[in-house]
N, C-alpha and C positions, 0 to 999 in steps of 0.2 A: 567451116562451111561459109561461103560468101553470102551476102544478102541477095535476095531475089530482085529481079528487075522492078516488080511492083513495090517492094519495100524501099528500094532506092528512090523511085519516083515520089512516094509518099514522104520519105525522109527529106528529100530535096525541097519539096513544097513546104514542109514543116520549117526548114531552115529559112526559106524565103519569107515566111510569115513570122520571123523573129522568134521561133520556137513557141509560137502560139498555136495550140491544137484546134481551137474553135473554127478559125476561118479555113483551115487546111482542107477539110473534106468538101467545103463549098467550092473552093478553087478547083478541086479535082473532079467535082461532080459525083462523089462517091459517098457511101454511108459513113457516118461518124465513127461507129465502133470498128468497122473494118479498117479504116485509115489509122485509127488509134492503135489497133493491134499490130498493124504493119510497122508503125513508128517504133513501138516498144520492141518488137522483134529485131528491127534494124539496129536500135541502140544496143541491144544485148550482144550483137555481133560486132559492132563498131567499137564500143567502149569495153575492151578487154585487153589484158596485157599480151604481149607477143609470146611470152612463156606459156600462158594458158592456151592460146591458140595452137601453138606447136604441140603441146602435150595432148590436147584433145584431138587434133587432126591426126596425129600419129597413132592414136588408138582407134580411129574410125568413128568416134562419137560426134554428136552434134554439139556445138559450143553452147547453145541455149539450154541444153539439158544437163550438161556436165557441171557439177558443183564441187567435186573434189576427186582426187586420185593420186596414184603413185607414178612418178616419172623415173624410169629405170634407164641408165646409160651404161652401155658396154664399153669399157676402156680398151685401149689397144693391147694392153698386157694380158687381157682375158678376164680381168676382174670387173666387177660391176658395182656401180653406185646407184642409190635411189634417193628420191626426195618425195615427201608427201606435200601436195599442194591443195589449197582450199580457196574457192572463189569467195569474194566478199558478197555476203547476202544482205546488204543494207536495203532496207525498205524505203522506197520513196513515198513518204507520207502524203505529199501533195497529190501524187498520182492516185493513191488509194482513196483519198477524200474525194477527188474528182470522179473517180469511178463509182463510188457510193452515191454521190450527188446525182450523177447522170442516171444511174439505175433508178433512184427514187423519182427523178423528174419524168422518167418514161412510164411510170405507173399511171393508170387512169385515175381520175379523181374518185373519191369514195362516193358510193351511192347514198343519197339522203333519204 
């Protein structure tokens, strides 16, 4: 599934800002979390192997939700081969820390 037009706009602005997420929403005049989610979704669709894209698209699934599966190929002689594939689920700790920090910064100050 290709990225949406809004995701492409957000991702392009993100690249223009040297992959700095803070100024990107200001440049676009949009909310920070919305732009952040669009950039993350765009990266999930952009940074994926061709084999994963083909396997997922052939099954009709969404590339952002597919984490593993079987790829079955029908040979010309009628036999079939299959392979199990699994997406890399590495966690971007910097993004996780940023998300936690942003969530905490958005909380109102404690009542005294």
